[in-house]
PyMOL CGO cylinders between C-alpha atoms (Angstrom):
from pymol import cmd
from pymol.cgo import CYLINDER

trace = [
    CYLINDER, 16.44, 9.11, 14.47, 14.01, 9.62, 11.18, 0.3, 1, 1, 1, 1, 1, 1,
    CYLINDER, 14.01, 9.62, 11.18, 15.64, 8.10, 7.52, 0.3, 1, 1, 1, 1, 1, 1,
    CYLINDER, 15.64, 8.10, 7.52, 15.93, 10.80, 5.18, 0.3, 1, 1, 1, 1, 1, 1,
    CYLINDER, 15.93, 10.80, 5.18, 13.31, 10.12, 2.46, 0.3, 1, 1, 1, 1, 1, 1,
    CYLINDER, 13.31, 10.12, 2.46, 15.48, 10.22, -0.98, 0.3, 1, 1, 1, 1, 1, 1,
    CYLINDER, 15.48, 10.22, -0.98, 13.94, 7.68, -3.13, 0.3, 1, 1, 1, 1, 1, 1,
    CYLINDER, 13.94, 7.68, -3.13, 11.04, 9.10, -5.53, 0.3, 1, 1, 1, 1, 1, 1,
    CYLINDER, 11.04, 9.10, -5.53, 8.41, 6.25, -6.50, 0.3, 1, 1, 1, 1, 1, 1,
    CYLINDER, 8.41, 6.25, -6.50, 5.29, 6.90, -8.99, 0.3, 1, 1, 1, 1, 1, 1,
    CYLINDER, 5.29, 6.90, -8.99, 1.96, 5.48, -9.73, 0.3, 1, 1, 1, 1, 1, 1,
    CYLINDER, 1.96, 5.48, -9.73, -0.53, 5.95, -11.78, 0.3, 1, 1, 1, 1, 1, 1,
    CYLINDER, -0.53, 5.95, -11.78, -4.41, 6.44, -9.93, 0.3, 1, 1, 1, 1, 1, 1,
    CYLINDER, -4.41, 6.44, -9.93, -7.66, 6.35, -11.49, 0.3, 1, 1, 1, 1, 1, 1,
    CYLINDER, -7.66, 6.35, -11.49, -9.64, 9.72, -10.14, 0.3, 1, 1, 1, 1, 1, 1,
    CYLINDER, -9.64, 9.72, -10.14, -11.65, 7.36, -7.74, 0.3, 1, 1, 1, 1, 1, 1,
    CYLINDER, -11.65, 7.36, -7.74, -8.44, 5.93, -6.50, 0.3, 1, 1, 1, 1, 1, 1,
    CYLINDER, -8.44, 5.93, -6.50, -7.26, 8.90, -5.93, 0.3, 1, 1, 1, 1, 1, 1,
    CYLINDER, -7.26, 8.90, -5.93, -10.19, 10.12, -4.09, 0.3, 1, 1, 1, 1, 1, 1,
    CYLINDER, -10.19, 10.12, -4.09, -10.38, 7.16, -2.27, 0.3, 1, 1, 1, 1, 1, 1,
    CYLINDER, -10.38, 7.16, -2.27, -7.06, 7.80, -0.54, 0.3, 1, 1, 1, 1, 1, 1,
    CYLINDER, -7.06, 7.80, -0.54, -7.15, 11.19, 0.06, 0.3, 1, 1, 1, 1, 1, 1,
    CYLINDER, -7.15, 11.19, 0.06, -10.36, 10.84, 1.77, 0.3, 1, 1, 1, 1, 1, 1,
    CYLINDER, -10.36, 10.84, 1.77, -8.68, 8.14, 4.39, 0.3, 1, 1, 1, 1, 1, 1,
    CYLINDER, -8.68, 8.14, 4.39, -5.37, 10.19, 4.29, 0.3, 1, 1, 1, 1, 1, 1,
    CYLINDER, -5.37, 10.19, 4.29, -7.27, 13.08, 5.40, 0.3, 1, 1, 1, 1, 1, 1,
    CYLINDER, -7.27, 13.08, 5.40, -9.16, 11.16, 7.74, 0.3, 1, 1, 1, 1, 1, 1,
    CYLINDER, -9.16, 11.16, 7.74, -6.09, 9.82, 9.67, 0.3, 1, 1, 1, 1, 1, 1,
    CYLINDER, -6.09, 9.82, 9.67, -4.40, 13.50, 9.48, 0.3, 1, 1, 1, 1, 1, 1,
    CYLINDER, -4.40, 13.50, 9.48, -1.85, 12.71, 6.99, 0.3, 1, 1, 1, 1, 1, 1,
    CYLINDER, -1.85, 12.71, 6.99, -0.79, 13.58, 3.98, 0.3, 1, 1, 1, 1, 1, 1,
    CYLINDER, -0.79, 13.58, 3.98, -1.81, 11.26, 1.00, 0.3, 1, 1, 1, 1, 1, 1,
    CYLINDER, -1.81, 11.26, 1.00, 2.13, 10.43, 0.03, 0.3, 1, 1, 1, 1, 1, 1,
    CYLINDER, 2.13, 10.43, 0.03, 2.67, 9.08, 3.90, 0.3, 1, 1, 1, 1, 1, 1,
    CYLINDER, 2.67, 9.08, 3.90, -0.78, 7.46, 3.79, 0.3, 1, 1, 1, 1, 1, 1,
    CYLINDER, -0.78, 7.46, 3.79, 0.41, 6.09, 0.77, 0.3, 1, 1, 1, 1, 1, 1,
    CYLINDER, 0.41, 6.09, 0.77, 3.86, 4.60, 2.09, 0.3, 1, 1, 1, 1, 1, 1,
    CYLINDER, 3.86, 4.60, 2.09, 2.60, 3.45, 5.52, 0.3, 1, 1, 1, 1, 1, 1,
    CYLINDER, 2.60, 3.45, 5.52, 0.06, 1.52, 3.62, 0.3, 1, 1, 1, 1, 1, 1,
    CYLINDER, 0.06, 1.52, 3.62, 2.50, -0.18, 1.49, 0.3, 1, 1, 1, 1, 1, 1,
    CYLINDER, 2.50, -0.18, 1.49, 5.18, -0.45, 3.87, 0.3, 1, 1, 1, 1, 1, 1,
    CYLINDER, 5.18, -0.45, 3.87, 2.63, -2.59, 6.44, 0.3, 1, 1, 1, 1, 1, 1,
    CYLINDER, 2.63, -2.59, 6.44, 1.60, -4.89, 3.29, 0.3, 1, 1, 1, 1, 1, 1,
    CYLINDER, 1.60, -4.89, 3.29, 5.03, -5.12, 2.34, 0.3, 1, 1, 1, 1, 1, 1,
    CYLINDER, 5.03, -5.12, 2.34, 6.21, -6.42, 5.84, 0.3, 1, 1, 1, 1, 1, 1,
    CYLINDER, 6.21, -6.42, 5.84, 3.09, -8.33, 6.25, 0.3, 1, 1, 1, 1, 1, 1,
    CYLINDER, 3.09, -8.33, 6.25, 4.20, -10.15, 2.62, 0.3, 1, 1, 1, 1, 1, 1,
    CYLINDER, 4.20, -10.15, 2.62, 7.65, -10.67, 3.75, 0.3, 1, 1, 1, 1, 1, 1,
    CYLINDER, 7.65, -10.67, 3.75, 6.55, -12.27, 6.98, 0.3, 1, 1, 1, 1, 1, 1,
    CYLINDER, 6.55, -12.27, 6.98, 4.50, -14.65, 5.45, 0.3, 1, 1, 1, 1, 1, 1,
    CYLINDER, 4.50, -14.65, 5.45, 5.40, -14.80, 2.12, 0.3, 1, 1, 1, 1, 1, 1,
    CYLINDER, 5.40, -14.80, 2.12, 3.97, -18.37, 1.34, 0.3, 1, 1, 1, 1, 1, 1,
    CYLINDER, 3.97, -18.37, 1.34, 0.38, -17.48, 2.29, 0.3, 1, 1, 1, 1, 1, 1,
    CYLINDER, 0.38, -17.48, 2.29, 0.02, -14.61, 0.17, 0.3, 1, 1, 1, 1, 1, 1,
    CYLINDER, 0.02, -14.61, 0.17, 1.33, -16.45, -2.88, 0.3, 1, 1, 1, 1, 1, 1,
    CYLINDER, 1.33, -16.45, -2.88, -1.07, -19.41, -1.93, 0.3, 1, 1, 1, 1, 1, 1,
    CYLINDER, -1.07, -19.41, -1.93, -3.78, -16.37, -1.71, 0.3, 1, 1, 1, 1, 1, 1,
    CYLINDER, -3.78, -16.37, -1.71, -2.98, -15.08, -5.08, 0.3, 1, 1, 1, 1, 1, 1,
    CYLINDER, -2.98, -15.08, -5.08, -3.14, -18.44, -6.72, 0.3, 1, 1, 1, 1, 1, 1,
    CYLINDER, -3.14, -18.44, -6.72, -6.56, -19.04, -4.82, 0.3, 1, 1, 1, 1, 1, 1,
    CYLINDER, -6.56, -19.04, -4.82, -7.40, -16.07, -6.70, 0.3, 1, 1, 1, 1, 1, 1,
    CYLINDER, -7.40, -16.07, -6.70, -6.67, -16.64, -9.88, 0.3, 1, 1, 1, 1, 1, 1,
    CYLINDER, -6.67, -16.64, -9.88, -7.78, -19.61, -9.85, 0.3, 1, 1, 1, 1, 1, 1,
    CYLINDER, -7.78, -19.61, -9.85, -11.29, -18.57, -8.89, 0.3, 1, 1, 1, 1, 1, 1,
    CYLINDER, -11.29, -18.57, -8.89, -11.82, -20.59, -5.82, 0.3, 1, 1, 1, 1, 1, 1,
]
cmd.load_cgo(trace, "trace")
């Protein structure tokens, strides 16, 4: 059974970001909202499975290495 979607989430995008998301969603045959939701959930699940790897990667990026 699909979970009812009752919560809203809003974010600001540049014109280029919106264009890129729209193009990718169109290629996959889904709406931009569905594309963003699935991409966010995929990334969130990866981080939650191995948070240490993502924290270390972020630290390396911030330190410029």
